[in-house]
C-alpha positions in Angstrom: 156.8 86.5 -112.7 154.9 85.4 -115.8 155.6 86.8 -119.3 152.0 88.1 -119.4 152.4 89.9 -116.1 155.7 91.4 -117.2 154.2 92.7 -120.5 151.2 94.1 -118.6 153.5 96.0 -116.3 155.5 97.4 -119.2 152.3 98.4 -120.9 151.2 100.3 -117.8 154.5 102.1 -117.7 154.3 103.0 -121.4 150.8 104.3 -120.9 151.9 106.4 -118.0 154.7 108.0 -120.1 152.3 108.7 -123.0 149.9 110.4 -120.6 152.6 112.6 -119.2 153.6 113.6 -122.7 150.0 114.4 -123.6 149.5 116.4 -120.3 147.1 113.7 -119.1 149.0 112.9 -115.9 149.5 114.9 -112.7 151.5 113.8 -109.7 150.3 116.0 -106.9 152.3 116.0 -103.6 150.7 117.0 -100.3 152.8 117.8 -97.3 152.8 119.8 -94.1 154.2 119.7 -90.6 152.6 117.6 -88.0 148.9 118.4 -87.2 148.6 120.6 -90.3 145.7 118.5 -91.6 147.2 116.5 -94.5 145.2 113.3 -94.0 141.9 115.2 -93.7 142.8 117.3 -96.7 143.4 114.3 -99.0 140.4 112.4 -97.7 138.2 115.5 -98.4 139.8 116.0 -101.8 139.0 112.5 -102.9 135.5 112.7 -101.5 134.8 115.9 -103.5 136.2 114.5 -106.7 134.1 111.3 -106.4 131.0 113.6 -105.9 132.0 116.2 -108.4 129.4 115.1 -111.1 126.5 114.6 -108.6 126.3 116.9 -105.6 129.6 118.7 -105.7 130.2 121.8 -103.5 132.8 123.2 -105.8 131.4 126.5 -107.4 134.9 128.0 -107.8 136.2 125.2 -110.0 135.3 126.2 -113.5 135.1 122.6 -114.9 132.5 121.7 -112.3 130.6 125.0 -112.5 130.1 124.5 -116.3 129.3 120.8 -116.0 132.4 119.7 -117.9 133.7 117.3 -115.2 131.9 114.1 -115.9 133.1 112.2 -112.9 136.1 110.7 -111.1 136.9 107.2 -109.7 139.7 105.6 -107.8 141.9 103.3 -109.9 144.8 101.0 -109.0 148.0 102.9 -108.4 151.1 102.2 -110.6 153.6 102.3 -107.8 152.9 99.0 -106.1 155.7 99.4 -103.6 154.1 102.5 -102.0 151.4 102.0 -99.4 147.9 103.0 -100.5 146.4 106.1 -98.8 143.8 104.9 -96.2 140.8 106.8 -97.7 138.1 104.5 -96.4 139.5 104.6 -92.9 139.6 108.4 -93.1 135.9 108.5 -94.2 134.9 106.2 -91.4 136.5 108.5 -88.8 134.8 111.6 -90.3 131.4 110.0 -90.5 131.6 108.3 -87.2 129.5 108.8 -84.1 130.9 111.1 -82.9 132.8 112.4 -85.9 136.6 112.4 -85.5 139.6 113.5 -87.4 141.4 110.8 -89.4 144.5 109.2 -87.9 147.6 110.9 -89.2 149.8 109.0 -91.8 153.4 108.2 -90.8 155.1 107.9 -94.1 154.5 108.0 -97.9 151.1 107.0 -99.1 149.5 107.3 -102.5 146.1 107.2 -104.1 145.3 107.4 -107.9 142.1 108.7 -109.6 140.8 108.8 -113.1 139.0 112.1 -114.0 136.8 112.2 -117.1 135.9 115.6 -118.5 134.6 117.3 -121.7 137.2 119.5 -123.3 136.7 123.2 -124.0 138.5 122.7 -127.3 136.3 121.9 -130.4 138.9 119.8 -132.1 139.5 117.6 -129.0 135.8 117.1 -128.6 135.5 115.9 -132.2 138.3 113.4 -131.7 136.8 111.9 -128.5 133.6 112.1 -126.5 135.6 112.8 -123.4 139.2 113.4 -122.2 140.9 111.7 -119.3 143.3 113.1 -116.6 145.1 110.7 -114.2 145.7 112.2 -110.8 148.2 110.7 -108.4 148.0 112.2 -104.9 151.1 111.5 -102.7 151.1 112.1 -99.0 154.4 112.6 -97.2 155.5 114.1 -93.9 156.8 117.7 -94.1 159.4 116.7 -91.5 161.2 114.7 -94.1 161.8 117.9 -96.2 163.5 119.4 -93.2 166.2 116.8 -93.6 167.2 117.9 -97.2 169.5 120.7 -95.9 171.5 118.0 -94.1 172.9 116.9 -97.4 175.1 120.1 -97.4 176.3 119.5 -93.9 179.1 117.3 -92.5 178.6 115.5 -89.2 180.7 118.1 -87.5 178.6 121.0 -88.8 175.3 119.3 -87.9 176.6 118.6 -84.4 177.6 122.3 -84.0 174.0 123.3 -85.1 172.5 121.1 -82.4 175.1 122.3 -79.8 173.9 125.9 -80.6 170.2 124.8 -80.1 171.1 123.4 -76.7 172.1 126.9 -75.5 168.4 127.5 -75.1 167.6 126.5 -71.4 164.2 124.9 -72.2 165.8 122.6 -74.8 168.8 121.7 -72.6 166.6 120.8 -69.7 164.6 118.4 -71.8 167.8 116.9 -73.1 169.3 116.0 -69.7 168.7 112.2 -70.2 171.1 111.9 -73.2 173.4 114.8 -72.4 174.4 113.1 -69.1 175.9 110.2 -71.1 179.6 109.8 -70.2 181.7 108.7 -73.2 184.7 109.7 -75.2 185.0 110.1 -78.9 187.8 107.4 -78.9 185.7 104.9 -77.0 185.1 101.6 -78.9 181.8 101.4 -80.6 179.1 99.7 -78.6 175.9 98.9 -80.5 173.7 98.5 -77.5 174.9 101.7 -75.8 174.5 103.7 -78.9 171.0 102.4 -79.5 170.0 103.3 -75.9 171.3 106.9 -76.2 169.7 107.3 -79.7 166.4 106.3 -78.0 166.7 109.0 -75.4 167.7 111.5 -78.1 164.6 110.5 -80.1 162.4 110.9 -77.0 163.9 114.4 -76.6 162.9 115.3 -80.2 159.3 114.1 -79.5 159.2 116.2 -76.3 160.4 119.2 -78.2 157.5 118.7 -80.6 154.8 117.8 -78.0 155.8 120.0 -75.0 157.4 123.0 -76.6 155.5 123.0 -79.9 158.7 123.0 -82.0 158.7 122.0 -85.7 162.3 122.2 -86.8 163.1 118.6 -85.8 166.2 116.8 -87.2 166.6 114.1 -88.2 163.0 114.0 -89.3 163.0 110.2 -89.7 163.7 109.8 -86.0 160.2 111.0 -85.1 158.5 109.7 -88.3 160.6 106.7 -89.3 158.1 105.0 -91.5 159.2 101.5 -92.6 162.7 102.1 -91.1 161.7 102.0 -87.4 164.4 100.2 -85.5 166.9 100.3 -88.3 170.6 100.9 -87.2 170.8 103.9 -89.5 168.3 105.7 -87.2 170.6 105.1 -84.2 173.1 107.9 -83.9 173.3 111.2 -82.2 175.1 114.5 -82.8 178.4 114.9 -81.0 177.8 117.7 -78.5 180.4 116.6 -76.0 184.1 117.6 -75.9 185.4 117.7 -79.4 187.9 114.9 -80.4 191.5 116.0 -79.9 192.8 113.6 -82.5 191.6 111.7 -85.5 189.2 108.9 -84.5 189.9 105.8 -86.5 187.7 103.0 -87.7 185.9 101.2 -84.8 185.7 104.2 -82.6 182.5 105.6 -81.3 182.9 109.0 -83.1 183.7 107.3 -86.4 180.7 105.1 -86.2 178.3 108.0 -85.4 179.7 110.0 -88.3 179.4 107.0 -90.6 175.7 106.4 -89.7 175.0 110.1 -90.2 176.5 109.9 -93.7 174.6 106.7 -94.4 171.3 108.3 -93.3 171.9 111.2 -95.7 172.7 109.1 -98.7 170.1 106.3 -98.2 167.2 108.1 -96.6 167.5 111.8 -97.3 168.9 111.6 -100.8 166.9 108.4 -101.5 163.6 110.1 -100.7 164.5 113.0 -103.0 165.4 110.7 -105.9 162.6 108.2 -105.5 159.7 110.5 -104.7 160.3 114.3 -104.4 162.0 114.8 -107.8 159.0 113.1 -109.5 156.3 115.5 -108.3 154.5 117.8 -110.8 152.6 120.0 -108.3 152.9 120.6 -104.6 150.6 121.8 -101.8 152.0 122.7 -98.5 149.6 122.9 -95.5 150.5 125.2 -92.7 148.7 125.4 -89.3 149.5 129.0 -88.3 147.1 128.9 -85.3 148.7 126.3 -83.1 152.1 128.0 -83.0 150.3 131.3 -82.1 148.7 129.5 -79.1 152.0 127.9 -78.1 153.9 131.1 -77.9 156.7 133.1 -79.6 159.4 130.4 -79.5 157.1 127.9 -81.2 156.0 130.5 -83.8 159.6 131.4 -84.5 160.6 127.8 -84.9 157.7 127.2 -87.3 158.8 130.2 -89.3 162.3 128.8 -89.6 161.0 125.3 -90.5 158.9 126.8 -93.3 162.0 128.6 -94.6 163.8 125.3 -94.7 160.9 123.6 -96.5 160.7 126.4 -99.1 164.4 125.9 -99.8 163.9 122.3 -100.6 161.8 122.5 -103.8 163.3 122.0 -107.2 161.6 124.5 -109.3 161.2 124.8 -113.1 158.6 124.8 -115.7 157.2 121.3 -116.5 157.0 121.4 -120.3 156.3 118.3 -122.3 159.8 117.0 -122.8 160.8 117.6 -119.2 157.6 115.7 -118.1 158.8 112.7 -120.1 162.2 112.5 -118.6 162.6 114.7 -115.5 159.3 116.1 -113.9 159.6 119.3 -111.9 157.2 121.2 -109.8 155.5 124.0 -111.8 152.8 125.0 -109.3 153.0 125.5 -105.6 150.0 126.1 -103.4 150.6 127.3 -99.8 147.6 126.9 -97.6 146.8 128.2 -94.1 144.7 125.2 -93.0 141.9 125.1 -90.4 140.5 128.5 -91.7 137.2 127.6 -90.1 138.8 127.8 -86.6 138.7 131.6 -86.9 135.8 133.8 -87.9 135.5 134.6 -91.7 136.6 138.3 -91.4 139.9 137.0 -90.1 140.7 135.0 -93.2 142.4 137.9 -95.1 144.7 138.4 -92.1 145.4 134.6 -92.0 146.4 134.7 -95.7 148.5 137.8 -95.1 150.3 136.1 -92.2 151.1 133.1 -94.3 152.3 135.3 -97.2 154.7 137.0 -94.7 156.1 133.7 -93.5 156.9 132.4 -97.0 157.8 135.6 -98.8 161.4 134.8 -99.4 160.6 131.3 -100.8 157.9 132.6 -103.1 160.2 135.3 -104.5 162.7 132.6 -105.5 159.9 130.5 -107.0 158.7 133.4 -109.2 162.3 134.0 -110.3 162.5 130.3 -111.4 159.2 130.5 -113.3 156.9 128.6 -110.9 153.4 129.8 -110.2 152.5 130.1 -106.5 149.4 131.0 -104.6 148.5 131.4 -100.9 145.0 130.8 -99.5 143.2 130.0 -96.4 140.9 126.9 -96.4 139.3 124.2 -94.4 139.1 120.9 -96.2 136.4 119.6 -93.8 134.3 122.2 -91.9 134.4 121.9 -88.1 132.4 125.0 -87.2 129.4 127.2 -88.2 129.5 131.0 -88.1 127.2 132.5 -85.5 127.0 135.4 -83.1 127.6 136.0 -79.5 126.6 138.7 -77.1 128.4 140.3 -74.2 127.6 143.5 -72.3 124.9 144.3 -74.8 127.2 144.0 -77.8 127.0 141.4 -80.6 130.2 139.9 -81.9 131.0 137.3 -84.6 131.5 133.8 -83.1 132.1 130.2 -84.0 129.8 127.4 -83.0 131.1 123.9 -82.8 132.0 121.0 -80.6 135.4 120.8 -78.8 137.5 117.7 -79.0 136.2 116.9 -75.5 132.6 116.8 -76.7 131.6 120.0 -75.1 129.7 122.6 -77.2 131.6 125.8 -77.9 130.5 129.3 -78.9 133.4 131.8 -78.9 135.2 134.5 -80.7 138.8 133.0 -81.0 140.5 136.4 -81.4 142.2 138.4 -84.1 144.9 136.9 -86.3 148.0 139.1 -86.8 148.4 140.0 -90.5 152.2 139.8 -90.1 154.5 137.9 -87.7 153.5 139.0 -84.2 155.3 141.8 -82.3 156.3 141.6 -78.6 153.2 143.8 -77.9 150.9 141.3 -79.6 152.2 138.4 -77.5 151.8 140.4 -74.3 148.2 141.2 -75.1 147.3 137.5 -75.3 143.7 138.2 -76.4 143.3 135.0 -78.5 142.3 131.4 -77.9 142.4 129.3 -81.0 140.4 126.2 -80.0 140.4 122.8 -81.7 137.0 121.4 -82.9 135.6 118.1 -84.0 134.4 117.8 -87.6 130.7 118.8 -88.1 128.3 115.9 -88.4 127.9 114.9 -92.0 125.4 112.8 -94.0 126.9 109.7 -95.7 127.0 109.6 -99.5 127.2 113.4 -99.7 130.1 115.7 -100.5 131.6 117.1 -97.3 131.2 120.8 -96.3 134.5 122.8 -96.7 136.0 126.3 -97.1 137.7 127.1 -100.4 138.7 123.6 -101.3 137.2 124.3 -104.8 139.5 127.3 -105.1 142.5 125.0 -104.4 141.3 122.5 -107.1 140.9 125.3 -109.6 144.5 126.5 -109.0 146.0 123.0 -109.0 144.0 121.3 -111.8 142.1 124.0 -113.7 144.6 124.3 -116.5 144.6 120.5 -117.0 140.9 120.1 -117.6 140.8 122.2 -120.8 
């Protein structure tokens, strides 16, 4: 590495520190469980920012409404070891023929933008024609947050948790492939055999997600390994067989599984927190409340528990200027019920109320710690239009769109419960929350959305002053 390159890297780092101190830098983290719409959200967010000074559809963002946002552009990211978010690929999918949802990301990805704006403050305007805010958007799987509670568990405690889960007949039936393994805790460690059983255990986790609609999947890296796919530290299983009767020494099967569990916690779970999570300034969590309602009460209860785990994971605290220099902390948390355009508009208040009920405990702790939180329903990219249907001489609100199979749809999906559903609600079954393709969009125009501008006002409004 040349001296010139080294000096340039140090200059970039120093500039980054100065920008943090002057409140000119925001590291915004975006997460959510599988199929919550993270990739579409980030793609739409970047698209709206790039169009903000030309044809923005952002009336609820004060800086845009008053013409103070001069523009935004993508700039090289500072963290060269993190993959770049595939924005162009996402746009190609959304603008395709037919339009399609972007492919989900499988690990951490990042994109950086430079926002130029006119300050509201007279003194700042006299010092410079415009001000600059650097926005780093980081995408990471919500499943990885579900692993953070593992740091407080021993291998024995985690194994007991999984053993309790297997008391549910549906889970135990799907787990038959790896539960039928015949081995003893004192058996000598066999690399190939452990890798094979870990593979069937991972397949079980995927089936729990795909067939049962479950979200609370641990270890999260088993289903979304990122760059560690195939690594030995992802090849272990909980011990759900007969408990060891004596201490299992080095070289035994049980000791090796326990060691790999501890290695996983220290190098992947703790490593993710130290390298990424602890450096976020603001956080948005996307929640698809509709798919678990379709899947049934067990899927919904599992999603509720997973959300509770995610809310426990955040490190709260006001991000004042000296903490920003040395130890950034999340000071704003936005919780979003995604895919709001998959229900009719009069159902949006109930959708927000349902989300508020699901995260009530975590929000209470956040307020106690001094963090500002907000819940809202939005659609980062519109997939439906609001219309009307008729049945038996009666007119009812309906959604018009195209199903994932290409067939046109006109339907009223049903009413969203304002609180976690009761047994009576599940028995009625008068709902059908369909999935839609994105609406066709014209290239070189900002994409249609629902309340993405309200999200930007909450997350960045206080920075563009």
